[in-house]
C-alpha positions in Angstrom: 99.0 123.6 117.2 100.6 120.7 118.6 103.6 121.6 120.5 107.3 120.9 120.2 107.3 118.4 122.9 105.1 116.4 121.5 107.2 115.8 118.6 109.8 115.5 120.0 108.2 112.7 122.8 107.0 111.2 119.8 110.3 110.6 117.9 111.6 109.5 121.4 108.7 107.1 121.9 108.4 106.0 117.8 112.4 105.0 118.0 113.5 103.8 113.8 110.9 103.0 111.7 112.1 102.2 107.7 109.1 104.2 106.1 107.5 107.0 106.6 109.9 110.3 107.5 109.4 110.2 111.4 111.0 113.7 110.8 107.8 114.9 108.6 105.4 116.5 110.4 103.0 114.8 108.2 103.9 111.7 109.7 103.9 113.1 113.2 100.2 114.8 113.1 98.5 111.8 111.2 99.5 109.8 114.8 98.5 112.2 116.7 95.3 112.5 115.2 95.0 108.9 116.1 91.8 108.9 119.1 91.2 105.5 119.6 92.6 101.9 118.3 90.9 100.9 114.7 91.4 99.2 111.5 94.7 99.3 109.9 94.9 102.5 107.5 97.3 103.6 104.9 99.6 106.7 105.3 101.9 107.3 102.2 104.0 104.1 101.7 103.1 102.6 105.5 100.5 100.6 106.8 99.6 101.8 110.6 98.2 99.0 113.0 97.0 99.9 116.1 96.1 97.7 119.1 94.6 99.0 123.1 97.8 99.9 124.7 95.6 97.7 128.3 97.4 95.1 126.3 101.2 94.6 128.0 102.4 93.2 124.7 101.4 93.0 121.0 103.1 92.1 118.1 102.5 91.6 114.1 104.1 89.0 111.8 103.5 89.0 107.5 102.9 86.7 105.2 105.8 88.3 102.7 107.6 87.6 105.4 107.1 83.8 106.2 106.1 84.9 109.3 109.5 84.6 110.2 109.8 88.2 112.4 107.7 90.0 114.9 107.6 93.5 115.0 106.4 94.5 118.5 104.3 97.7 119.0 105.3 100.7 120.9 103.0 102.3 123.5 102.0 105.9 121.6 103.0 108.5 124.5 101.5 112.1 124.4 102.2 115.1 127.0 100.1 115.6 129.7 98.0 118.8 130.1 100.3 121.6 131.2 97.8 122.6 133.7 97.8 119.6 135.8 101.8 119.7 135.5 102.6 122.8 137.7 101.8 123.9 141.4 99.9 127.2 141.9 103.7 129.0 141.8 103.8 127.8 138.1 106.7 125.4 139.3 106.9 121.7 138.3 105.2 119.5 140.4 107.2 116.8 141.6 106.3 113.4 141.2 104.1 113.9 138.4 105.1 112.4 134.9 105.4 114.9 131.9 104.1 112.1 129.6 101.2 110.1 129.7 99.8 106.8 127.8 97.5 107.8 124.6 95.7 104.4 125.5 97.4 103.1 121.8 99.9 100.9 120.7 101.1 100.9 116.9 103.1 99.3 114.5 104.3 101.5 111.1 105.0 98.5 108.3 106.6 99.9 104.9 104.7 98.4 101.9 106.4 95.7 99.9 106.8 96.9 96.8 104.3 95.5 94.2 102.2 94.1 97.1 98.4 94.4 96.3 97.7 93.3 100.1 99.4 92.7 102.8 98.7 89.7 105.0 99.1 89.5 108.3 98.9 87.8 112.0 98.9 89.5 115.2 100.7 87.9 118.6 98.5 89.6 121.6 99.6 88.7 125.0 101.7 85.5 123.8 99.1 83.9 121.9 98.6 84.2 117.9 95.6 85.6 116.6 94.0 87.6 113.5 94.0 91.1 114.2 90.7 91.3 116.1 90.1 95.3 114.7 90.3 94.3 111.3 87.1 92.2 109.9 88.7 91.7 106.2 90.4 88.4 106.8 91.9 85.4 104.0 93.2 81.6 104.0 96.5 81.1 103.8 98.1 78.3 102.0 97.0 76.2 105.1 93.4 77.4 105.1 94.2 79.2 108.4 92.9 82.6 108.7 95.0 85.5 108.5 94.1 89.6 108.6 94.5 91.5 105.2 95.0 95.0 104.4 94.4 95.8 100.5 97.0 97.7 99.2 95.3 100.6 96.8 97.6 102.3 94.1 99.1 105.4 94.9 100.5 108.4 92.3 104.0 108.4 92.8 104.7 111.4 95.0 107.2 114.2 93.2 110.6 113.9 93.8 113.3 116.7 93.7 115.7 113.8 92.3 113.0 114.0 88.9 114.0 117.2 89.2 114.5 118.6 85.4 118.0 119.6 84.3 120.2 122.7 85.7 117.3 122.5 88.2 116.1 121.3 91.8 112.5 121.0 92.1 111.4 120.5 95.7 107.9 119.6 97.3 106.4 120.2 100.6 103.1 118.8 102.1 102.2 121.0 105.1 98.7 122.8 106.9 97.4 125.5 104.4 98.6 129.0 105.2 102.5 128.1 106.7 105.1 128.8 106.1 108.0 126.8 104.3 111.5 127.3 103.4 114.3 125.3 101.8 118.7 125.8 102.3 121.6 123.9 101.6 124.9 123.9 100.2 123.7 125.7 97.6 123.0 128.9 100.2 125.2 128.4 103.0 122.0 126.4 104.7 120.3 129.8 105.2 117.1 129.1 106.3 115.1 132.1 104.9 116.5 132.8 101.6 114.2 130.5 99.5 110.8 130.1 100.6 108.3 127.3 98.8 105.1 129.0 97.3 101.5 127.3 97.9 100.5 126.4 94.8 97.5 124.4 95.8 96.1 123.8 99.2 98.8 122.1 101.6 101.0 121.8 98.3 104.2 124.1 98.6 106.5 124.4 95.7 110.0 125.8 94.4 111.8 125.8 91.1 115.4 126.5 91.9 117.9 126.9 89.1 121.8 126.0 90.0 124.3 124.7 87.7 125.3 120.5 87.7 126.8 119.1 91.0 125.3 117.1 94.2 123.5 119.4 96.7 122.1 118.9 99.8 119.6 120.5 101.8 116.4 120.3 104.1 113.5 121.8 104.7 112.6 124.4 107.7 108.9 124.4 108.7 108.0 125.6 112.5 111.3 126.0 113.4 112.8 122.7 112.3 115.0 120.9 109.8 113.2 118.4 108.2 114.6 115.8 105.4 112.7 115.4 102.2 110.0 112.5 103.0 109.9 112.1 99.2 113.5 111.8 98.5 115.3 108.6 100.2 118.8 109.6 99.2 120.3 111.1 102.4 123.4 111.8 104.0 124.8 112.9 107.1 126.6 116.1 107.9 129.6 116.6 109.9 127.7 117.6 113.2 125.5 113.9 113.0 122.6 115.5 111.7 120.7 114.0 108.6 119.9 115.9 105.1 119.0 114.9 101.7 121.0 114.8 98.6 119.9 115.5 94.8 121.9 115.6 91.7 121.3 118.4 89.5 121.7 116.9 85.8 123.4 118.6 82.7 121.3 119.8 80.0 
C-alpha cells in the first residue's frame, strides 16, 4: 500500500490541475504507477503527458487553444526509501532529502467537451517539437507536423447529482476489498455511520434516502476525506475544506 507521505508529496508537487480530482486516490495511484516516460494516455476526462526529467524545462501547447498558452510540466517527486533516511539509531540523517526524482515530468490536460482528438506540440529546452514519445502525428492547417492523441468516448460515470427523487446515490471506485464510507451534513459528518457496499470488484455504492434539500458530503477512504471525483459541484466549509454538494429532489 502506498503511504500517506507519498500522497501528500504528490499533491504538493502537482499543484492545481483543472481535471481529474487530485484528492482521488485513483488519480494519485495512477501517477504513482507510471514507471517511465512514455506515450500519453487517457485517465477519466484527462490526458496525461510525460517526459524525462533529464530535461530542465518541458512545456506543451494545444491546437484547440491556437497554441496560445504553454503549460509547463511538473516534476513527479516520490518519497525516498525510508531505510536510506535513518541512521543506525533510527533517527533521521542530516542533510538527506526525504524525496527523490522519479525520472518523470508530467502534465495532465482536461479533454475539451466533444473532442475526437487532441492535437499538440511540445516545447523542450526552448525548442518547439512534436512529442518524441508519441508516434502518432497529424499535419496542421499549414502543413506542419503536430502530435495527436485520439479521444475514445468513455461512458459517463454515475454521479450523485443524477440521483432519483428523495435519494442520494453514491458511487466510489477503489481497489477491491477496502472500506469506503460517506459522511456529510445529513449525519453530522460521522465517518463511520454509512459504509458503501462493494457491488462489483472495485466499485462501491450506497443509496441513502433523504428529504428534499441541499446536502454536502465527502467520502472517507484510507483515513482521508475525499470529495466526489464524479461530481463537479464543490463548496468550501467554514474551515476552508472542500466538500461535494448535491440536491435531493422532490418526487
